[in-house]
C-alpha positions in Angstrom: 161.6 142.3 150.6 161.5 139.3 152.9 162.4 135.9 151.5 162.4 132.5 153.0 164.0 129.3 151.9 161.8 126.2 151.2 164.0 123.1 150.9 162.4 120.6 148.5 162.9 117.1 147.3 165.3 116.1 150.0 164.3 112.5 150.4 161.3 110.3 149.8 159.9 110.7 153.3 159.1 114.5 153.3 156.7 116.4 151.2 155.4 119.8 150.5 151.8 120.8 151.3 149.9 121.2 148.1 146.3 122.0 147.2 145.4 118.9 145.3 145.9 115.2 146.0 146.3 114.3 142.4 149.7 114.6 140.8 150.2 115.3 137.1 152.1 112.4 135.5 153.8 112.8 132.2 152.2 110.4 129.7 155.5 109.7 127.8 157.2 108.4 130.9 157.8 104.7 131.4 159.2 104.6 135.0 158.8 106.6 138.1 160.8 107.7 141.1 159.3 109.0 144.3 160.7 112.1 145.9 159.8 114.4 148.7 159.1 118.1 149.2 159.8 119.4 152.7 157.8 122.2 154.4 157.3 123.3 158.0 153.5 123.5 157.8 152.6 120.1 156.4 153.7 117.0 154.5 152.3 115.1 151.5 154.0 112.7 149.1 154.6 113.7 145.5 155.5 111.5 142.6 157.9 112.5 139.8 157.6 110.5 136.6 160.7 109.9 134.6 161.6 108.9 131.0 164.2 106.2 130.2 167.6 107.6 130.7 171.2 106.6 131.3 173.1 103.9 129.5 169.9 102.2 128.2 168.4 105.3 126.7 168.7 105.8 123.0 170.6 109.0 122.3 170.9 109.6 118.5 173.3 112.5 119.0 176.6 113.4 120.6 176.4 114.5 124.3 178.5 117.6 125.0 180.7 118.4 127.9 179.2 119.4 131.3 178.3 123.1 131.5 179.9 125.3 134.2 177.6 125.8 137.2 175.7 127.7 138.3 173.8 127.5 135.0 171.0 130.1 134.7 167.6 129.9 133.1 166.6 133.3 134.5 168.9 135.8 136.3 168.0 139.5 136.1 171.0 140.5 138.2 173.3 139.8 135.2 173.6 142.4 132.4 172.9 141.3 129.8 170.7 138.5 131.1 171.7 134.9 130.3 170.2 133.5 127.1 170.7 129.8 127.7 167.0 129.1 127.3 164.1 131.1 125.8 160.6 131.4 127.2 159.0 130.1 123.9 157.1 126.9 124.5 153.5 127.8 125.3 151.0 124.9 125.7 147.3 124.2 126.4 145.1 127.3 126.3 148.0 129.5 125.3 146.0 132.7 125.1 145.0 132.3 128.8 148.6 132.7 130.1 150.3 136.0 129.8 154.0 136.5 130.7 155.8 139.8 131.5 159.5 139.2 131.3 160.6 142.2 133.2 158.0 143.2 135.8 159.2 146.3 137.6 156.3 146.9 140.0 157.6 144.1 142.2 161.3 144.4 142.6 163.6 141.9 144.4 166.9 143.3 145.5 166.5 146.1 143.0 165.8 144.0 140.0 162.7 143.1 138.0 161.0 139.7 138.1 158.9 137.5 135.9 155.1 137.9 136.2 152.6 135.3 135.0 148.8 136.0 134.8 146.4 133.1 134.1 142.9 133.8 133.1 141.0 130.5 132.5 138.8 130.8 129.4 139.9 128.1 127.0 138.4 124.6 126.5 141.5 122.6 127.6 141.3 123.7 131.2 145.1 124.3 131.6 148.0 126.3 130.2 151.8 126.0 130.4 155.0 127.5 129.4 158.6 126.2 129.0 162.1 127.7 128.5 163.7 126.0 125.5 166.9 125.9 123.5 166.6 126.5 120.7 163.3 128.5 120.9 160.2 126.6 119.9 162.2 123.4 119.4 160.2 120.8 121.4 163.1 118.4 120.9 163.0 118.7 117.1 166.3 120.5 116.8 169.6 120.0 118.6 170.2 122.4 121.4 170.4 120.6 124.8 173.0 121.1 127.5 174.8 118.6 129.6 173.7 119.4 133.1 174.9 116.1 134.5 176.9 117.7 137.3 174.0 119.7 138.6 172.6 118.5 141.9 169.9 121.2 142.5 167.4 123.1 140.5 166.7 126.3 142.5 164.1 129.0 141.9 162.2 131.8 143.7 158.4 132.0 143.5 155.5 133.8 145.2 151.8 134.3 144.6 150.1 137.6 144.2 147.4 136.9 146.9 148.5 133.5 148.2 146.8 130.2 147.4 147.9 130.0 143.7 148.6 126.5 142.6 151.4 125.9 140.1 153.3 122.9 138.9 157.0 123.3 137.9 158.8 121.0 135.4 162.1 120.5 133.6 163.1 118.3 130.6 160.4 116.1 129.0 161.0 117.0 125.3 160.8 114.1 122.9 161.2 114.1 119.1 164.6 113.9 117.3 166.6 115.2 120.2 164.8 114.1 123.4 165.6 115.4 126.8 167.4 112.7 128.9 165.0 112.9 131.7 161.7 114.5 132.9 160.9 116.2 136.2 157.6 117.4 137.6 157.1 118.8 141.1 153.3 118.2 141.3 151.0 121.0 142.3 152.6 123.6 144.7 150.6 126.0 146.8 152.3 129.4 146.6 152.2 132.0 149.4 152.6 135.7 149.3 156.1 135.7 150.5 159.1 135.1 148.2 160.1 131.5 148.7 163.2 129.7 147.4 162.4 126.2 146.2 165.2 123.6 145.9 164.7 120.5 143.7 167.0 117.6 144.4 168.3 116.4 141.0 170.4 113.5 142.2 167.9 110.8 141.0 167.9 112.2 137.5 170.0 111.8 134.3 170.6 115.3 133.0 173.2 114.7 130.3 171.0 116.4 127.7 168.4 119.0 128.6 166.9 121.4 126.1 163.8 122.2 128.2 165.4 124.1 131.0 162.3 124.9 133.1 158.5 124.9 132.8 155.3 125.6 134.6 151.7 124.4 134.4 148.5 126.0 135.8 145.1 124.4 135.8 141.5 125.8 135.8 140.2 123.4 138.4 143.1 124.4 140.8 142.8 128.1 140.0 139.1 128.5 139.2 139.3 132.4 139.2 142.7 132.5 137.6 145.8 133.6 139.3 148.9 135.8 139.2 152.3 134.6 140.4 156.0 135.7 140.1 159.3 133.9 139.4 162.9 134.9 139.7 166.5 133.6 139.7 166.0 130.1 138.1 169.2 128.2 138.1 171.0 124.8 138.2 173.6 124.4 140.9 176.1 121.8 142.3 
């Protein structure tokens, strides 16, 4: 299985080619930072919207010690697999998005991967999923990790046919135990080859993250639905 590396979010001057000009902005955010996504075949700026963080953020709970890196969201090469976050937070038209947690028909280095199938039927026009700790928390319960020493969020992705448009996220939970920051890549156009995406985390405050990873697919960007795959999602130095 051929894989290629796609560096992302290196600096504000480089950007990844995406299928839409609009970028999804998180409504709860109050400030924004501009980052870039680098690709060999094109450039387009993305915006990442952030919540208040750092010394001025209100944190009504004790922040734990930094976790040991790499810190995995998904890693099927480890037995048993890491359970740091659970794929439990489904959003939007939740019945339109189906996840297979151990898809064996498309192996990468001899291990299964995650398969997502989106069939747009609902009225909201979008669906999403997040990995949470604890499961189904949405920031209501304490369960975040101190990822403050992480400098990269890395994951592998590919489309089934190529041309699938997916946005990837991390953080963003509010409620009683809010995530300390919020990250969104904007729409990403997937190809048929396995590609490693690298998100630069240096602009963000990650001292409390209970929403380790997420994804959003939209009807207008995938009018006939889509199938895509994920593997090896992790935080690194």
